[in-house]
C-alpha positions, 0 to 999 in steps of 0.5 A: 525339077525335084523339090527335095534331095530325096526325090533325086533319081540316081542311075548307073551309067557307063561313060562312053566318051569323055573329053576335056572342056576348056571352054567352061568357066570352071577349071578342069572340066570334062564333058561326058557322054553316058549310056544308061542302057534302055534309058538311052545316052545322056550328057554330063559335065563335071570338074573331073580333070583334077583326078582323071584323064578323059581317056581313063574315064571311058568304060567306067560305070558311074552314078548319075542324078538323072531327074534334076533337069538340064543346064547349058555350060558354055554351050554344052547341054548337061543333062545329069549330075555325075555323083562324086564326093570331095577329096581333101582339097574339095575336088570331086572323086567319082562314086562307082559300083564295086562291080559291074551292074546293069546300066540304068539301074536305080540306086535304092 
C-alpha cells in the first residue's frame, strides 16, 4: 500500500476484455481485464457503464494505478485503479494516451 498519492505507479495497459458487473453494489460497474505487457494481465473494476459499453472498451489503452493493493468487489478481485476524471455529473471518463504507446510504460 502506498503512503502518498505521489508513490502511486501508473502504467499503460490495454483492455483485453470488459463486461458489465451488475452484481456490484455501485451502479454501472464494469469488469476489466487489462494487459500490462511484460508485467502480465491484471483485473480492475470501475463505474464505466455511464459513458462506455463494455465492447467499445476492448482494445483501448488506459492508465492504471498498479501498486495500490487489491480489493474484492462482489467476489471480483480488482488489482488496479483505472484512472479517470469526473464529468460534470461526477461519473468517470477514462484517461488515455493520445497515441499508441508500449504496454506497461510508467507515467512520469
